[in-house]
C-alpha positions as YAML, in Angstrom:
chain: A
units: angstrom
residues:
- id: 1
  name: ARG
  ca: [8.20, -11.96, 23.99]
- id: 2
  name: ILE
  ca: [6.03, -10.06, 26.44]
- id: 3
  name: VAL
  ca: [3.57, -12.97, 26.59]
- id: 4
  name: GLN
  ca: [6.48, -15.40, 27.05]
- id: 5
  name: ALA
  ca: [7.80, -13.34, 29.96]
- id: 6
  name: GLU
  ca: [4.34, -13.25, 31.57]
- id: 7
  name: GLU
  ca: [3.99, -17.01, 31.25]
- id: 8
  name: LEU
  ca: [7.30, -17.44, 33.05]
- id: 9
  name: GLY
  ca: [6.26, -14.99, 35.71]
- id: 10
  name: GLU
  ca: [9.10, -12.66, 34.74]
- id: 11
  name: TYR
  ca: [7.24, -9.42, 35.30]
- id: 12
  name: GLY
  ca: [10.50, -7.47, 35.67]
- id: 13
  name: VAL
  ca: [11.56, -8.67, 32.23]
- id: 14
  name: ARG
  ca: [8.12, -7.83, 30.83]
- id: 15
  name: ARG
  ca: [8.34, -4.27, 32.15]
- id: 16
  name: LEU
  ca: [11.85, -3.91, 30.75]
- id: 17
  name: LEU
  ca: [10.68, -5.05, 27.30]
- id: 18
  name: GLU
  ca: [7.74, -2.63, 27.42]
- id: 19
  name: ASP
  ca: [10.10, 0.23, 28.37]
- id: 20
  name: ILE
  ca: [12.36, -0.63, 25.43]
- id: 21
  name: LEU
  ca: [9.39, -0.74, 23.04]
- id: 22
  name: MET
  ca: [8.17, 2.64, 24.29]
- id: 23
  name: MET
  ca: [11.62, 4.18, 23.88]
- id: 24
  name: GLU
  ca: [11.85, 2.82, 20.33]
- id: 25
  name: GLU
  ca: [8.43, 4.26, 19.50]
- id: 26
  name: GLU
  ca: [9.37, 7.68, 20.91]
- id: 27
  name: HIS
  ca: [12.64, 7.57, 18.98]
- id: 28
  name: ARG
  ca: [10.79, 6.73, 15.76]
- id: 29
  name: ARG
  ca: [8.37, 9.61, 16.33]
- id: 30
  name: ASP
  ca: [11.26, 12.01, 16.98]
- id: 31
  name: ILE
  ca: [12.90, 10.96, 13.71]
- id: 32
  name: MET
  ca: [9.65, 11.36, 11.78]
- id: 33
  name: SER
  ca: [9.02, 14.83, 13.22]
- id: 34
  name: SER
  ca: [12.59, 15.92, 12.49]
- id: 35
  name: LEU
  ca: [12.07, 14.77, 8.89]
- id: 36
  name: GLY
  ca: [8.90, 16.85, 8.78]
- id: 37
  name: ARG
  ca: [6.47, 13.94, 8.43]
...
């Protein structure tokens, strides 16, 4: 999807997708650390 957004010149959309992916990754790490992994 990020590549698709770049091809369309939708850099705002690309940044939004990257922000969402980063938040999901942080959330996953928080869950793992709270589970003690």
